Each structure stands twice: as structure tokens, then as C-alpha cells.
Backbone as XML, in Angstrom:
<?xml version="1.0"?>
<chain id="A" units="angstrom">
  <residue number="1" name="MET">
    <atom name="N" x="-1.947" y="37.818" z="-32.123"/>
    <atom name="CA" x="-1.500" y="36.468" z="-31.831"/>
    <atom name="C" x="0.009" y="36.375" z="-31.983"/>
  </residue>
  <residue number="2" name="ILE">
    <atom name="N" x="0.599" y="35.516" z="-31.199"/>
    <atom name="CA" x="2.029" y="35.280" z="-31.291"/>
    <atom name="C" x="2.255" y="34.223" z="-32.357"/>
  </residue>
  <residue number="3" name="GLN">
    <atom name="N" x="3.124" y="34.537" z="-33.285"/>
    <atom name="CA" x="3.440" y="33.618" z="-34.371"/>
    <atom name="C" x="4.552" y="32.678" z="-33.922"/>
  </residue>
  <residue number="4" name="GLY">
    <atom name="N" x="4.537" y="31.500" z="-34.431"/>
    <atom name="CA" x="5.613" y="30.559" z="-34.132"/>
    <atom name="C" x="5.103" y="29.132" z="-34.123"/>
  </residue>
  <residue number="5" name="GLN">
    <atom name="N" x="6.024" y="28.237" z="-33.882"/>
    <atom name="CA" x="5.710" y="26.816" z="-33.872"/>
    <atom name="C" x="4.959" y="26.454" z="-32.593"/>
  </residue>
  <residue number="6" name="LYS">
    <atom name="N" x="3.923" y="25.638" z="-32.722"/>
    <atom name="CA" x="3.174" y="25.197" z="-31.559"/>
    <atom name="C" x="4.037" y="24.290" z="-30.694"/>
  </residue>
  <residue number="7" name="MET">
    <atom name="N" x="3.840" y="24.418" z="-29.393"/>
    <atom name="CA" x="4.550" y="23.549" z="-28.459"/>
    <atom name="C" x="3.744" y="22.273" z="-28.265"/>
  </residue>
  <residue number="8" name="LYS">
    <atom name="N" x="4.448" y="21.185" z="-28.092"/>
    <atom name="CA" x="3.775" y="19.928" z="-27.776"/>
    <atom name="C" x="3.738" y="19.809" z="-26.261"/>
  </residue>
  <residue number="9" name="GLN">
    <atom name="N" x="2.535" y="19.771" z="-25.707"/>
    <atom name="CA" x="2.374" y="19.673" z="-24.272"/>
    <atom name="C" x="1.314" y="18.638" z="-23.958"/>
  </residue>
  <residue number="10" name="ASP">
    <atom name="N" x="1.535" y="17.938" z="-22.853"/>
    <atom name="CA" x="0.509" y="17.027" z="-22.371"/>
    <atom name="C" x="-0.598" y="17.853" z="-21.757"/>
  </residue>
  <residue number="11" name="GLY">
    <atom name="N" x="-1.830" y="17.468" z="-21.989"/>
    <atom name="CA" x="-2.952" y="18.177" z="-21.402"/>
    <atom name="C" x="-3.313" y="17.621" z="-20.047"/>
  </residue>
  <residue number="12" name="GLY">
    <atom name="N" x="-4.260" y="18.251" z="-19.414"/>
    <atom name="CA" x="-4.779" y="17.755" z="-18.150"/>
    <atom name="C" x="-3.923" y="18.134" z="-16.961"/>
  </residue>
  <residue number="13" name="VAL">
    <atom name="N" x="-4.195" y="17.481" z="-15.867"/>
    <atom name="CA" x="-3.517" y="17.763" z="-14.612"/>
    <atom name="C" x="-2.279" y="16.896" z="-14.501"/>
  </residue>
  <residue number="14" name="LYS">
    <atom name="N" x="-1.208" y="17.487" z="-13.986"/>
    <atom name="CA" x="0.013" y="16.708" z="-13.794"/>
    <atom name="C" x="-0.200" y="15.643" z="-12.735"/>
  </residue>
  <residue number="15" name="LYS">
    <atom name="N" x="0.535" y="14.580" z="-12.885"/>
    <atom name="CA" x="0.509" y="13.529" z="-11.880"/>
    <atom name="C" x="1.050" y="14.110" z="-10.585"/>
  </residue>
  <residue number="16" name="ARG">
    <atom name="N" x="0.292" y="13.993" z="-9.512"/>
    <atom name="CA" x="0.673" y="14.623" z="-8.259"/>
    <atom name="C" x="1.412" y="13.685" z="-7.330"/>
  </residue>
  <residue number="17" name="ALA">
    <atom name="N" x="1.114" y="12.424" z="-7.417"/>
    <atom name="CA" x="1.642" y="11.518" z="-6.416"/>
    <atom name="C" x="1.595" y="10.085" z="-6.931"/>
  </residue>
  <residue number="18" name="THR">
    <atom name="N" x="2.537" y="9.306" z="-6.480"/>
    <atom name="CA" x="2.567" y="7.897" z="-6.839"/>
    <atom name="C" x="2.976" y="7.081" z="-5.624"/>
  </residue>
  <residue number="19" name="ILE">
    <atom name="N" x="2.649" y="5.825" z="-5.681"/>
    <atom name="CA" x="3.034" y="4.897" z="-4.624"/>
    <atom name="C" x="3.944" y="3.853" z="-5.237"/>
  </residue>
  <residue number="20" name="VAL">
    <atom name="N" x="5.033" y="3.589" z="-4.567"/>
    <atom name="CA" x="5.815" y="2.409" z="-4.890"/>
    <atom name="C" x="5.436" y="1.425" z="-3.813"/>
  </residue>
  <residue number="21" name="GLY">
    <atom name="N" x="4.724" y="0.388" z="-4.208"/>
    <atom name="CA" x="4.076" y="-0.535" z="-3.288"/>
    <atom name="C" x="4.952" y="-1.152" z="-2.234"/>
  </residue>
  <residue number="22" name="LEU">
    <atom name="N" x="4.562" y="-2.275" z="-1.784"/>
    <atom name="CA" x="5.262" y="-2.897" z="-0.700"/>
    <atom name="C" x="6.546" y="-3.569" z="-1.148"/>
  </residue>
  <residue number="23" name="ASP">
    <atom name="N" x="7.418" y="-3.786" z="-0.199"/>
    <atom name="CA" x="8.680" y="-4.441" z="-0.484"/>
    <atom name="C" x="8.473" y="-5.823" z="-1.081"/>
  </residue>
  <residue number="24" name="ALA">
    <atom name="N" x="7.364" y="-6.436" z="-0.773"/>
    <atom name="CA" x="7.101" y="-7.804" z="-1.210"/>
    <atom name="C" x="6.349" y="-7.846" z="-2.530"/>
  </residue>
  <residue number="25" name="LYS">
    <atom name="N" x="6.460" y="-6.795" z="-3.366"/>
    <atom name="CA" x="5.664" y="-6.759" z="-4.590"/>
    <atom name="C" x="6.000" y="-7.884" z="-5.556"/>
  </residue>
  <residue number="26" name="ALA">
    <atom name="N" x="7.174" y="-8.476" z="-5.431"/>
    <atom name="CA" x="7.546" y="-9.604" z="-6.282"/>
    <atom name="C" x="7.241" y="-10.932" z="-5.587"/>
  </residue>
  <residue number="27" name="SER">
    <atom name="N" x="6.420" y="-10.878" z="-4.560"/>
    <atom name="CA" x="6.110" y="-12.068" z="-3.778"/>
    <atom name="C" x="5.112" y="-12.960" z="-4.524"/>
  </residue>
  <residue number="28" name="PRO">
    <atom name="N" x="4.911" y="-14.157" z="-4.024"/>
    <atom name="CA" x="3.918" y="-15.038" z="-4.646"/>
    <atom name="C" x="2.483" y="-14.599" z="-4.361"/>
  </residue>
  <residue number="29" name="PHE">
    <atom name="N" x="2.315" y="-13.478" z="-3.692"/>
    <atom name="CA" x="0.989" y="-12.994" z="-3.332"/>
    <atom name="C" x="0.582" y="-11.820" z="-4.217"/>
  </residue>
  <residue number="30" name="GLY">
    <atom name="N" x="0.980" y="-11.860" z="-5.473"/>
    <atom name="CA" x="0.796" y="-10.749" z="-6.400"/>
    <atom name="C" x="-0.617" y="-10.223" z="-6.490"/>
  </residue>
  <residue number="31" name="ASP">
    <atom name="N" x="-1.618" y="-11.103" z="-6.603"/>
    <atom name="CA" x="-3.006" y="-10.656" z="-6.710"/>
    <atom name="C" x="-3.446" y="-9.904" z="-5.466"/>
  </residue>
  <residue number="32" name="TYR">
    <atom name="N" x="-3.140" y="-10.477" z="-4.320"/>
    <atom name="CA" x="-3.527" y="-9.834" z="-3.058"/>
    <atom name="C" x="-2.833" y="-8.482" z="-2.935"/>
  </residue>
  <residue number="33" name="ASP">
    <atom name="N" x="-1.534" y="-8.470" z="-3.197"/>
    <atom name="CA" x="-0.764" y="-7.232" z="-3.079"/>
    <atom name="C" x="-1.257" y="-6.167" z="-4.050"/>
  </residue>
  <residue number="34" name="ALA">
    <atom name="N" x="-1.610" y="-6.567" z="-5.266"/>
    <atom name="CA" x="-2.107" y="-5.613" z="-6.253"/>
    <atom name="C" x="-3.404" y="-4.968" z="-5.770"/>
  </residue>
  <residue number="35" name="ARG">
    <atom name="N" x="-4.302" y="-5.749" z="-5.165"/>
    <atom name="CA" x="-5.553" y="-5.201" z="-4.649"/>
    <atom name="C" x="-5.299" y="-4.272" z="-3.454"/>
  </residue>
  <residue number="36" name="LEU">
    <atom name="N" x="-4.348" y="-4.649" z="-2.606"/>
    <atom name="CA" x="-3.984" y="-3.818" z="-1.455"/>
    <atom name="C" x="-3.426" y="-2.475" z="-1.928"/>
  </residue>
  <residue number="37" name="ILE">
    <atom name="N" x="-2.500" y="-2.523" z="-2.871"/>
    <atom name="CA" x="-1.901" y="-1.302" z="-3.408"/>
    <atom name="C" x="-2.974" y="-0.435" z="-4.065"/>
  </residue>
  <residue number="38" name="ALA">
    <atom name="N" x="-3.854" y="-1.044" z="-4.831"/>
    <atom name="CA" x="-4.916" y="-0.293" z="-5.514"/>
    <atom name="C" x="-5.840" y="0.394" z="-4.504"/>
  </residue>
  <residue number="39" name="ALA">
    <atom name="N" x="-6.190" y="-0.289" z="-3.432"/>
    <atom name="CA" x="-7.072" y="0.298" z="-2.416"/>
    <atom name="C" x="-6.406" y="1.496" z="-1.747"/>
  </residue>
  <residue number="40" name="ILE">
    <atom name="N" x="-5.137" y="1.360" z="-1.430"/>
    <atom name="CA" x="-4.416" y="2.465" z="-0.793"/>
    <atom name="C" x="-4.235" y="3.618" z="-1.773"/>
  </residue>
  <residue number="41" name="GLN">
    <atom name="N" x="-3.861" y="3.310" z="-3.018"/>
    <atom name="CA" x="-3.687" y="4.359" z="-4.031"/>
    <atom name="C" x="-4.997" y="5.105" z="-4.278"/>
  </residue>
  <residue number="42" name="ASN">
    <atom name="N" x="-6.107" y="4.361" z="-4.382"/>
    <atom name="CA" x="-7.411" y="4.997" z="-4.603"/>
    <atom name="C" x="-7.781" y="5.933" z="-3.460"/>
  </residue>
  <residue number="43" name="ARG">
    <atom name="N" x="-7.578" y="5.472" z="-2.231"/>
    <atom name="CA" x="-7.911" y="6.323" z="-1.074"/>
    <atom name="C" x="-7.002" y="7.547" z="-1.030"/>
  </residue>
  <residue number="44" name="TRP">
    <atom name="N" x="-5.731" y="7.369" z="-1.332"/>
    <atom name="CA" x="-4.788" y="8.492" z="-1.327"/>
    <atom name="C" x="-5.182" y="9.525" z="-2.382"/>
  </residue>
  <residue number="45" name="ASN">
    <atom name="N" x="-5.558" y="9.042" z="-3.567"/>
    <atom name="CA" x="-6.011" y="9.963" z="-4.614"/>
    <atom name="C" x="-7.244" y="10.743" z="-4.184"/>
  </residue>
  <residue number="46" name="GLN">
    <atom name="N" x="-8.185" y="10.080" z="-3.509"/>
    <atom name="CA" x="-9.382" y="10.766" z="-3.020"/>
    <atom name="C" x="-9.017" y="11.853" z="-2.011"/>
  </residue>
  <residue number="47" name="ILE">
    <atom name="N" x="-8.101" y="11.534" z="-1.111"/>
    <atom name="CA" x="-7.658" y="12.505" z="-0.104"/>
    <atom name="C" x="-6.983" y="13.690" z="-0.780"/>
  </residue>
  <residue number="48" name="LEU">
    <atom name="N" x="-6.121" y="13.417" z="-1.742"/>
    <atom name="CA" x="-5.407" y="14.493" z="-2.430"/>
    <atom name="C" x="-6.336" y="15.331" z="-3.297"/>
  </residue>
  <residue number="49" name="ASP">
    <atom name="N" x="-7.373" y="14.702" z="-3.873"/>
    <atom name="CA" x="-8.336" y="15.457" z="-4.671"/>
    <atom name="C" x="-9.035" y="16.522" z="-3.826"/>
  </residue>
  <residue number="50" name="LYS">
    <atom name="N" x="-9.287" y="16.206" z="-2.564"/>
    <atom name="CA" x="-9.978" y="17.150" z="-1.677"/>
    <atom name="C" x="-9.032" y="18.167" z="-1.048"/>
  </residue>
  <residue number="51" name="HIS">
    <atom name="N" x="-7.824" y="17.745" z="-0.739"/>
    <atom name="CA" x="-6.918" y="18.582" z="0.055"/>
    <atom name="C" x="-5.501" y="18.539" z="-0.494"/>
  </residue>
  <residue number="52" name="TYR">
    <atom name="N" x="-5.324" y="18.862" z="-1.755"/>
    <atom name="CA" x="-3.989" y="18.786" z="-2.352"/>
    <atom name="C" x="-3.144" y="19.995" z="-1.973"/>
  </residue>
  <residue number="53" name="ILE">
    <atom name="N" x="-1.946" y="19.731" z="-1.537"/>
    <atom name="CA" x="-0.957" y="20.765" z="-1.240"/>
    <atom name="C" x="0.240" y="20.468" z="-2.131"/>
  </residue>
  <residue number="54" name="PRO">
    <atom name="N" x="0.549" y="21.349" z="-3.095"/>
    <atom name="CA" x="1.689" y="21.069" z="-3.972"/>
    <atom name="C" x="2.956" y="20.833" z="-3.163"/>
  </residue>
  <residue number="55" name="SER">
    <atom name="N" x="3.636" y="19.762" z="-3.467"/>
    <atom name="CA" x="4.845" y="19.420" z="-2.732"/>
    <atom name="C" x="5.643" y="18.397" z="-3.516"/>
  </residue>
  <residue number="56" name="VAL">
    <atom name="N" x="6.909" y="18.286" z="-3.159"/>
    <atom name="CA" x="7.780" y="17.268" z="-3.725"/>
    <atom name="C" x="8.470" y="16.588" z="-2.553"/>
  </residue>
  <residue number="57" name="GLY">
    <atom name="N" x="8.480" y="15.271" z="-2.564"/>
    <atom name="CA" x="9.138" y="14.532" z="-1.493"/>
    <atom name="C" x="8.561" y="13.146" z="-1.383"/>
  </residue>
  <residue number="58" name="GLN">
    <atom name="N" x="8.921" y="12.480" z="-0.296"/>
    <atom name="CA" x="8.446" y="11.112" z="-0.102"/>
    <atom name="C" x="8.141" y="10.839" z="1.355"/>
  </residue>
  <residue number="59" name="VAL">
    <atom name="N" x="7.292" y="9.841" z="1.550"/>
    <atom name="CA" x="6.940" y="9.350" z="2.875"/>
    <atom name="C" x="7.053" y="7.839" z="2.832"/>
  </residue>
  <residue number="60" name="VAL">
    <atom name="N" x="7.788" y="7.276" z="3.770"/>
    <atom name="CA" x="7.887" y="5.820" z="3.886"/>
    <atom name="C" x="7.134" y="5.425" z="5.144"/>
  </residue>
  <residue number="61" name="LEU">
    <atom name="N" x="6.107" y="4.595" z="4.962"/>
    <atom name="CA" x="5.306" y="4.099" z="6.079"/>
    <atom name="C" x="5.550" y="2.614" z="6.275"/>
  </residue>
  <residue number="62" name="THR">
    <atom name="N" x="5.484" y="2.186" z="7.517"/>
    <atom name="CA" x="5.509" y="0.760" z="7.825"/>
    <atom name="C" x="4.259" y="0.447" z="8.643"/>
  </residue>
  <residue number="63" name="PHE">
    <atom name="N" x="3.802" y="-0.792" z="8.524"/>
    <atom name="CA" x="2.649" y="-1.216" z="9.312"/>
    <atom name="C" x="2.579" y="-2.734" z="9.329"/>
  </residue>
  <residue number="64" name="ASN">
    <atom name="N" x="1.769" y="-3.243" z="10.246"/>
    <atom name="CA" x="1.479" y="-4.670" z="10.324"/>
    <atom name="C" x="0.164" y="-4.924" z="9.624"/>
  </residue>
  <residue number="65" name="LEU">
    <atom name="N" x="0.160" y="-5.885" z="8.734"/>
    <atom name="CA" x="-1.052" y="-6.336" z="8.057"/>
    <atom name="C" x="-1.367" y="-7.725" z="8.587"/>
  </residue>
  <residue number="66" name="TRP">
    <atom name="N" x="-2.527" y="-7.858" z="9.191"/>
    <atom name="CA" x="-2.928" y="-9.124" z="9.815"/>
    <atom name="C" x="-3.733" y="-9.976" z="8.837"/>
  </residue>
  <residue number="67" name="SER">
    <atom name="N" x="-3.774" y="-11.264" z="9.098"/>
    <atom name="CA" x="-4.426" y="-12.215" z="8.189"/>
    <atom name="C" x="-5.916" y="-11.926" z="7.998"/>
  </residue>
  <residue number="68" name="ASP">
    <atom name="N" x="-6.536" y="-11.247" z="8.959"/>
    <atom name="CA" x="-7.956" y="-10.891" z="8.814"/>
    <atom name="C" x="-8.151" y="-9.572" z="8.067"/>
  </residue>
  <residue number="69" name="GLY">
    <atom name="N" x="-7.044" y="-8.966" z="7.604"/>
    <atom name="CA" x="-7.118" y="-7.727" z="6.827"/>
    <atom name="C" x="-6.967" y="-6.458" z="7.640"/>
  </residue>
  <residue number="70" name="LYS">
    <atom name="N" x="-6.868" y="-6.585" z="8.957"/>
    <atom name="CA" x="-6.707" y="-5.397" z="9.796"/>
    <atom name="C" x="-5.274" y="-4.875" z="9.711"/>
  </residue>
  <residue number="71" name="VAL">
    <atom name="N" x="-5.137" y="-3.570" z="9.948"/>
    <atom name="CA" x="-3.847" y="-2.893" z="9.917"/>
    <atom name="C" x="-3.586" y="-2.304" z="11.298"/>
  </residue>
  <residue number="72" name="THR">
    <atom name="N" x="-2.374" y="-2.501" z="11.802"/>
    <atom name="CA" x="-1.989" y="-1.902" z="13.086"/>
    <atom name="C" x="-0.580" y="-1.317" z="12.967"/>
  </residue>
  <residue number="73" name="ASN">
    <atom name="N" x="-0.261" y="-0.499" z="13.947"/>
    <atom name="CA" x="1.095" y="0.036" z="14.102"/>
    <atom name="C" x="1.589" y="0.780" z="12.860"/>
  </residue>
  <residue number="74" name="VAL">
    <atom name="N" x="0.731" y="1.629" z="12.292"/>
    <atom name="CA" x="1.129" y="2.438" z="11.130"/>
    <atom name="C" x="2.075" y="3.530" z="11.629"/>
  </residue>
  <residue number="75" name="GLN">
    <atom name="N" x="3.282" y="3.570" z="11.062"/>
    <atom name="CA" x="4.288" y="4.534" z="11.510"/>
    <atom name="C" x="5.022" y="5.129" z="10.324"/>
  </residue>
  <residue number="76" name="VAL">
    <atom name="N" x="5.394" y="6.397" z="10.468"/>
    <atom name="CA" x="6.232" y="7.046" z="9.468"/>
    <atom name="C" x="7.674" y="6.648" z="9.776"/>
  </residue>
  <residue number="77" name="GLU">
    <atom name="N" x="8.266" y="5.926" z="8.847"/>
    <atom name="CA" x="9.667" y="5.520" z="9.002"/>
    <atom name="C" x="10.595" y="6.684" z="8.657"/>
  </residue>
  <residue number="78" name="ARG">
    <atom name="N" x="10.256" y="7.383" z="7.569"/>
    <atom name="CA" x="10.987" y="8.602" z="7.209"/>
    <atom name="C" x="10.117" y="9.416" z="6.263"/>
  </residue>
  <residue number="79" name="SER">
    <atom name="N" x="10.387" y="10.726" z="6.264"/>
    <atom name="CA" x="9.595" y="11.636" z="5.455"/>
    <atom name="C" x="10.428" y="12.853" z="5.084"/>
  </residue>
  <residue number="80" name="THR">
    <atom name="N" x="10.244" y="13.323" z="3.847"/>
    <atom name="CA" x="10.900" y="14.549" z="3.408"/>
    <atom name="C" x="9.863" y="15.636" z="3.134"/>
  </residue>
  <residue number="81" name="VAL">
    <atom name="N" x="8.634" y="15.416" z="3.608"/>
    <atom name="CA" x="7.558" y="16.399" z="3.466"/>
    <atom name="C" x="7.060" y="16.762" z="4.862"/>
  </residue>
  <residue number="82" name="ASN">
    <atom name="N" x="6.160" y="17.736" z="4.929"/>
    <atom name="CA" x="5.677" y="18.160" z="6.243"/>
    <atom name="C" x="4.744" y="17.117" z="6.867"/>
  </residue>
  <residue number="83" name="THR">
    <atom name="N" x="4.453" y="17.324" z="8.129"/>
    <atom name="CA" x="3.654" y="16.374" z="8.903"/>
    <atom name="C" x="2.260" y="16.175" z="8.319"/>
  </residue>
  <residue number="84" name="ILE">
    <atom name="N" x="1.656" y="17.236" z="7.821"/>
    <atom name="CA" x="0.304" y="17.135" z="7.252"/>
    <atom name="C" x="0.284" y="16.163" z="6.076"/>
  </residue>
  <residue number="85" name="LEU">
    <atom name="N" x="1.287" y="16.256" z="5.204"/>
    <atom name="CA" x="1.339" y="15.356" z="4.050"/>
    <atom name="C" x="1.616" y="13.922" z="4.487"/>
  </residue>
  <residue number="86" name="ALA">
    <atom name="N" x="2.431" y="13.744" z="5.500"/>
    <atom name="CA" x="2.679" y="12.397" z="6.022"/>
    <atom name="C" x="1.395" y="11.809" z="6.609"/>
  </residue>
  <residue number="87" name="LEU">
    <atom name="N" x="0.608" y="12.641" z="7.289"/>
    <atom name="CA" x="-0.658" y="12.165" z="7.853"/>
    <atom name="C" x="-1.639" y="11.736" z="6.767"/>
  </residue>
  <residue number="88" name="LYS">
    <atom name="N" x="-1.603" y="12.392" z="5.609"/>
    <atom name="CA" x="-2.460" y="11.992" z="4.489"/>
    <atom name="C" x="-2.113" y="10.574" z="4.034"/>
  </residue>
  <residue number="89" name="CYS">
    <atom name="N" x="-0.838" y="10.251" z="4.050"/>
    <atom name="CA" x="-0.402" y="8.899" z="3.681"/>
    <atom name="C" x="-0.890" y="7.885" z="4.708"/>
  </residue>
  <residue number="90" name="GLU">
    <atom name="N" x="-0.780" y="8.238" z="5.984"/>
    <atom name="CA" x="-1.278" y="7.351" z="7.033"/>
    <atom name="C" x="-2.779" y="7.092" z="6.859"/>
  </residue>
  <residue number="91" name="ARG">
    <atom name="N" x="-3.532" y="8.143" z="6.573"/>
    <atom name="CA" x="-4.972" y="7.987" z="6.350"/>
    <atom name="C" x="-5.247" y="7.051" z="5.185"/>
  </residue>
  <residue number="92" name="ALA">
    <atom name="N" x="-4.444" y="7.156" z="4.133"/>
    <atom name="CA" x="-4.649" y="6.322" z="2.943"/>
    <atom name="C" x="-4.492" y="4.842" z="3.258"/>
  </residue>
  <residue number="93" name="VAL">
    <atom name="N" x="-3.675" y="4.522" z="4.250"/>
    <atom name="CA" x="-3.496" y="3.127" z="4.661"/>
    <atom name="C" x="-4.586" y="2.707" z="5.642"/>
  </residue>
  <residue number="94" name="LYS">
    <atom name="N" x="-4.892" y="3.556" z="6.604"/>
    <atom name="CA" x="-5.822" y="3.194" z="7.679"/>
    <atom name="C" x="-7.286" y="3.158" z="7.236"/>
  </residue>
  <residue number="95" name="GLU">
    <atom name="N" x="-7.696" y="4.108" z="6.412"/>
    <atom name="CA" x="-9.126" y="4.261" z="6.136"/>
    <atom name="C" x="-9.759" y="3.139" z="5.315"/>
  </residue>
  <residue number="96" name="PRO">
    <atom name="N" x="-9.056" y="2.507" z="4.372"/>
    <atom name="CA" x="-9.691" y="1.385" z="3.678"/>
    <atom name="C" x="-9.709" y="0.089" z="4.505"/>
  </residue>
  <residue number="97" name="SER">
    <atom name="N" x="-9.027" y="0.076" z="5.632"/>
    <atom name="CA" x="-8.922" y="-1.115" z="6.472"/>
    <atom name="C" x="-10.263" y="-1.395" z="7.137"/>
  </residue>
  <residue number="98" name="PRO">
    <atom name="N" x="-10.660" y="-2.633" z="7.327"/>
    <atom name="CA" x="-9.876" y="-3.832" z="7.049"/>
    <atom name="C" x="-9.905" y="-4.194" z="5.562"/>
  </residue>
  <residue number="99" name="TYR">
    <atom name="N" x="-8.792" y="-4.724" z="5.128"/>
    <atom name="CA" x="-8.660" y="-5.218" z="3.760"/>
    <atom name="C" x="-9.187" y="-6.651" z="3.715"/>
  </residue>
  <residue number="100" name="ALA">
    <atom name="N" x="-9.148" y="-7.246" z="2.549"/>
    <atom name="CA" x="-9.634" y="-8.625" z="2.414"/>
    <atom name="C" x="-8.775" y="-9.560" z="3.267"/>
  </residue>
  <residue number="101" name="PRO">
    <atom name="N" x="-9.396" y="-10.582" z="3.843"/>
    <atom name="CA" x="-8.598" y="-11.585" z="4.552"/>
    <atom name="C" x="-7.649" y="-12.272" z="3.574"/>
  </residue>
  <residue number="102" name="TRP">
    <atom name="N" x="-6.549" y="-12.756" z="4.108"/>
    <atom name="CA" x="-5.575" y="-13.443" z="3.264"/>
    <atom name="C" x="-6.151" y="-14.748" z="2.735"/>
  </residue>
  <residue number="103" name="PRO">
    <atom name="N" x="-5.795" y="-15.101" z="1.515"/>
    <atom name="CA" x="-6.141" y="-16.446" z="1.039"/>
    <atom name="C" x="-5.403" y="-17.488" z="1.896"/>
  </residue>
  <residue number="104" name="GLU">
    <atom name="N" x="-5.973" y="-18.663" z="1.983"/>
    <atom name="CA" x="-5.390" y="-19.715" z="2.833"/>
    <atom name="C" x="-3.946" y="-20.019" z="2.444"/>
  </residue>
  <residue number="105" name="LYS">
    <atom name="N" x="-3.668" y="-20.080" z="1.141"/>
    <atom name="CA" x="-2.308" y="-20.382" z="0.681"/>
    <atom name="C" x="-1.318" y="-19.309" z="1.145"/>
  </residue>
  <residue number="106" name="MET">
    <atom name="N" x="-1.739" y="-18.071" z="1.112"/>
    <atom name="CA" x="-0.884" y="-16.964" z="1.548"/>
    <atom name="C" x="-0.583" y="-17.099" z="3.034"/>
  </residue>
  <residue number="107" name="HIS">
    <atom name="N" x="-1.620" y="-17.407" z="3.807"/>
    <atom name="CA" x="-1.443" y="-17.584" z="5.248"/>
    <atom name="C" x="-0.483" y="-18.731" z="5.532"/>
  </residue>
  <residue number="108" name="ASP">
    <atom name="N" x="-0.646" y="-19.833" z="4.808"/>
    <atom name="CA" x="0.226" y="-20.995" z="5.004"/>
    <atom name="C" x="1.679" y="-20.663" z="4.662"/>
  </residue>
  <residue number="109" name="GLU">
    <atom name="N" x="1.895" y="-19.931" z="3.572"/>
    <atom name="CA" x="3.264" y="-19.614" z="3.151"/>
    <atom name="C" x="3.936" y="-18.616" z="4.083"/>
  </residue>
  <residue number="110" name="ILE">
    <atom name="N" x="3.178" y="-17.658" z="4.592"/>
    <atom name="CA" x="3.755" y="-16.680" z="5.518"/>
    <atom name="C" x="4.044" y="-17.347" z="6.853"/>
  </residue>
  <residue number="111" name="GLY">
    <atom name="N" x="3.178" y="-18.263" z="7.251"/>
    <atom name="CA" x="3.398" y="-19.009" z="8.493"/>
    <atom name="C" x="3.173" y="-18.183" z="9.740"/>
  </residue>
  <residue number="112" name="SER">
    <atom name="N" x="2.413" y="-17.131" z="9.614"/>
    <atom name="CA" x="2.123" y="-16.239" z="10.733"/>
    <atom name="C" x="0.813" y="-15.534" z="10.435"/>
  </residue>
  <residue number="113" name="ASP">
    <atom name="N" x="0.239" y="-14.915" z="11.456"/>
    <atom name="CA" x="-0.971" y="-14.125" z="11.253"/>
    <atom name="C" x="-0.655" y="-12.670" z="10.942"/>
  </residue>
  <residue number="114" name="ARG">
    <atom name="N" x="0.642" y="-12.324" z="10.891"/>
    <atom name="CA" x="1.048" y="-10.937" z="10.709"/>
    <atom name="C" x="2.109" y="-10.833" z="9.626"/>
  </residue>
  <residue number="115" name="ARG">
    <atom name="N" x="1.999" y="-9.757" z="8.867"/>
    <atom name="CA" x="2.976" y="-9.478" z="7.814"/>
    <atom name="C" x="3.432" y="-8.025" z="7.966"/>
  </residue>
  <residue number="116" name="PHE">
    <atom name="N" x="4.721" y="-7.796" z="7.978"/>
    <atom name="CA" x="5.277" y="-6.446" z="8.057"/>
    <atom name="C" x="5.300" y="-5.861" z="6.649"/>
  </residue>
  <residue number="117" name="VAL">
    <atom name="N" x="4.765" y="-4.640" z="6.485"/>
    <atom name="CA" x="4.651" y="-4.014" z="5.174"/>
    <atom name="C" x="5.323" y="-2.641" z="5.206"/>
  </residue>
  <residue number="118" name="ARG">
    <atom name="N" x="5.985" y="-2.300" z="4.123"/>
    <atom name="CA" x="6.597" y="-0.972" z="3.951"/>
    <atom name="C" x="6.106" y="-0.387" z="2.634"/>
  </residue>
  <residue number="119" name="PHE">
    <atom name="N" x="5.554" y="0.808" z="2.694"/>
    <atom name="CA" x="5.072" y="1.538" z="1.513"/>
    <atom name="C" x="5.860" y="2.818" z="1.371"/>
  </residue>
  <residue number="120" name="THR">
    <atom name="N" x="6.150" y="3.196" z="0.140"/>
    <atom name="CA" x="6.749" y="4.506" z="-0.120"/>
    <atom name="C" x="5.786" y="5.306" z="-0.981"/>
  </residue>
  <residue number="121" name="PHE">
    <atom name="N" x="5.437" y="6.483" z="-0.491"/>
    <atom name="CA" x="4.560" y="7.424" z="-1.189"/>
    <atom name="C" x="5.437" y="8.540" z="-1.738"/>
  </residue>
  <residue number="122" name="TYR">
    <atom name="N" x="5.275" y="8.868" z="-3.018"/>
    <atom name="CA" x="6.027" y="9.949" z="-3.631"/>
    <atom name="C" x="5.109" y="11.093" z="-4.012"/>
  </residue>
  <residue number="123" name="TYR">
    <atom name="N" x="5.408" y="12.269" z="-3.501"/>
    <atom name="CA" x="4.751" y="13.506" z="-3.948"/>
    <atom name="C" x="5.619" y="14.090" z="-5.046"/>
  </residue>
  <residue number="124" name="ASN">
    <atom name="N" x="4.998" y="14.410" z="-6.199"/>
    <atom name="CA" x="5.770" y="14.994" z="-7.291"/>
    <atom name="C" x="4.959" y="15.992" z="-8.072"/>
  </residue>
</chain>
């Protein structure tokens, strides 16, 4: 055995990826946004659990979120990872759709049936 002081290390698997939610995270729609972020994060984690490719970088996606919960026009705004990893982020947004319909108050405050959303996914 090697003698010496034990190292303090965190156990388990390292955090592989995180999401910095939508630009409107400080909006008056906090509950709705929190559920949206959680759904996307959960789906992304499931995708990464099955097909994880070690990488470091980020993907910024934009999309339209409609009042009925549907998502359209998902696009990669910028990416510092390969196309496969960017596609995993797109899947994480598209596959849980449709999301919950907007609450009436949210619809009234937005004043439209469409909301532009930007998500940043971080691989680490």
C-alpha cells in the first residue's frame, strides 16, 4: 500500500452538462419557465445517459414557444461543439414538446401567441 495522507475527492460521476435557461428567467413567468427548463434538462440528461460523448463547449439554441406549448423553428445560434452534440440539444427541446399551455395571465402579459426563447447548453 502507498502510505500518505488521503485525498479528499467527490465521489460519483462528474457533472457532464448544464443548462442556463432562457433569457427570460427573471420574468414574471417563473413557475412556467422553471417547469420548461426542468423538462428540457430532464430530456437532455436522458439523452446524455444513453449516448454521452465527453466534450467541453456550449450550444446556444433559439426557438419559438407558442401559447399552446408547441415549439417551432429550433435553430442552433452558435456552437463550440460538434454537430452531433448540437443535435442532442435540439432533441432535448423538441422531444418533450408540446409543453403545457401558457397560463392566461402569461398570455395576456406577452400579448402574443408566440414567445422567442434562447437556451444555452454547457458541456463540461
